[in-house]
C-alpha atoms as one frame of an Amber mdcrd trajectory, in Angstrom:
protein
  -0.816  -1.996  16.000   0.475  -5.541  15.488   3.385  -6.854  13.422   3.359
 -10.294  11.841   6.327 -11.863  10.080   5.407 -13.859   6.955   7.915 -16.327
   5.526   6.152 -17.052   2.255   3.125 -16.375   0.036   1.262 -19.233   1.709
   1.214 -17.340   5.015   0.059 -14.151   3.273  -2.779 -16.147   1.691  -3.737
 -17.740   5.021  -4.027 -14.425   6.844  -5.877 -12.875   3.878  -8.408 -15.726
   3.953  -8.833 -15.414   7.717  -9.325 -11.644   7.340 -11.936 -12.187   4.619
 -13.963 -14.352   7.009 -13.964 -11.546   9.620 -15.135  -8.723   7.352 -18.704
  -7.410   7.239 -20.598  -5.318   4.685 -19.085  -1.832   4.699 -15.608  -2.991
   5.800 -12.637  -1.091   4.392  -9.127  -2.546   4.150  -6.271  -0.315   3.011
  -3.154  -2.033   1.669   0.161  -0.229   1.514   3.465  -1.654   0.347   6.071
  -1.855  -2.357   5.485  -3.503  -5.720   5.375  -7.260  -5.217   5.000  -7.025
  -1.438   1.788  -9.100  -1.415  -1.095  -6.629  -1.781  -2.792  -8.499  -4.625
  -1.996 -11.908  -3.065  -3.733 -10.728   0.107  -6.731  -9.511  -1.914  -7.006
 -12.801  -3.822  -7.229 -14.887  -0.651  -9.592 -12.402   0.983 -11.842 -12.662
  -2.102 -11.741 -16.454  -1.835 -13.053 -16.177   1.740 -15.887 -13.985   0.416
 -16.722 -16.733  -2.123 -15.772 -14.656  -5.166 -15.346 -17.030  -8.117 -13.594
 -14.602 -10.478  -9.821 -14.435 -10.807  -8.628 -11.316  -8.988  -6.171  -9.039
 -10.749  -5.024  -5.614  -9.699  -7.166  -2.905 -11.357  -4.127  -0.768 -12.127
  -5.642   0.926 -15.185  -9.365   0.760 -14.351  -8.904   1.977 -10.724 -11.697
  -0.309  -9.429 -12.893  -3.857 -10.133 -16.210  -5.099  -8.782 -16.762  -8.737
  -7.836 -19.811 -10.633  -6.622 -19.539 -13.112  -3.785 -21.115 -13.618  -0.385
 -21.127  -9.804  -0.448 -19.809  -7.397  -3.092 -16.048  -6.837  -3.215 -14.694
  -3.547  -4.535 -10.990  -3.767  -5.305  -9.266  -0.423  -5.850  -5.743   0.245
  -7.087  -5.124   3.977  -6.811  -1.451   3.877  -7.848  -2.094   5.785 -11.080
  -4.438   8.535  -9.881  -3.101  12.067  -9.872  -4.888  13.273  -6.732  -7.473
  11.978  -4.300 -10.169  14.244  -5.798 -10.208  11.968  -8.874 -11.717   9.246
  -6.689 -15.005  11.143  -6.502 -15.309  10.895 -10.305 -15.599   7.106 -10.039
 -18.157   7.170  -7.225 -15.758   6.457  -4.360 -18.229   7.692  -1.729 -20.895
   5.231  -2.900 -18.417   2.368  -2.697 -17.079   3.131   0.779 -20.553   3.814
   2.143 -22.063   0.785   0.395 -22.850  -2.761   1.434 -19.686  -4.342   0.093
 -16.104  -4.775   1.228 -13.587  -2.243  -0.112  -9.942  -3.205  -0.578  -7.757
  -0.240  -1.512  -4.218  -0.841  -2.764  -1.798   2.112  -2.441  -4.286   3.716
  -0.014  -1.603   6.088   1.278  -2.140   8.122  -1.927  -5.725   8.944  -0.903
  -5.300   9.066   2.888  -6.905  12.503   3.035 -10.294  11.137   1.877 -10.379
   7.843   3.776 -13.137   7.465   6.364 -12.350   7.612  10.085 -12.575   3.832
  10.518 -10.696   1.235   8.463  -7.973  -1.382   8.709  -4.578  -0.346   7.384
  -2.194  -3.131   6.416   1.404  -2.286   5.568   3.461  -4.955   3.791   7.232
  -4.643   3.667  10.064  -6.894   2.617  12.053  -8.044   5.614  14.962 -10.497
   5.565  13.789 -13.371   3.332  10.070 -12.766   3.880   7.628  -9.966   4.588
   6.521  -8.038   7.597   2.838  -7.188   7.853   1.782  -4.348  10.136  -1.901
  -4.207  11.065  -3.112  -0.756  12.130  -6.790  -0.584  13.136  -8.731   2.670
  13.052 -11.930   2.154  15.044 -13.245  -0.427  17.494 -14.559  -2.799  14.804
 -11.084  -3.046  13.278  -9.381  -3.408  16.674 -11.502  -6.541  17.200 -10.537
  -7.852  13.759  -6.813  -7.375  14.538  -7.271  -9.194  17.842  -8.892 -12.136
  16.028  -6.265 -12.202  13.277  -3.369 -12.276  15.721  -4.678 -14.940  18.119
């Protein structure tokens, strides 16, 4: 687990872009944090690194948005689901076992159905900026955290 202090959106974007460059097909990134803490900002810069041309918005009402880039990007926002079982109705298993990158905002809501390996990123307001906590689950994600925090 590593903590990073971010003074401004620019730093959130920089680390999101760097993370995007490190991800491979099948990668899963879970974002947790308060409203406005930087989850969508992180996703936008990560998508830029994956060469996604579309403008990224949070799929609050559609649950998942799909984007094409260097590899597919599946952007979930599970804030409005009632229970994790609802995720199976939208084909969640196909997404997380597919050849794209999955970004899941509010992932704490569906923690019981997440795979064993993923990168959890917690964003919290701290002082005048944000604190980002990187929690890797699995060797692949431990290596990503090492690279991100060099």
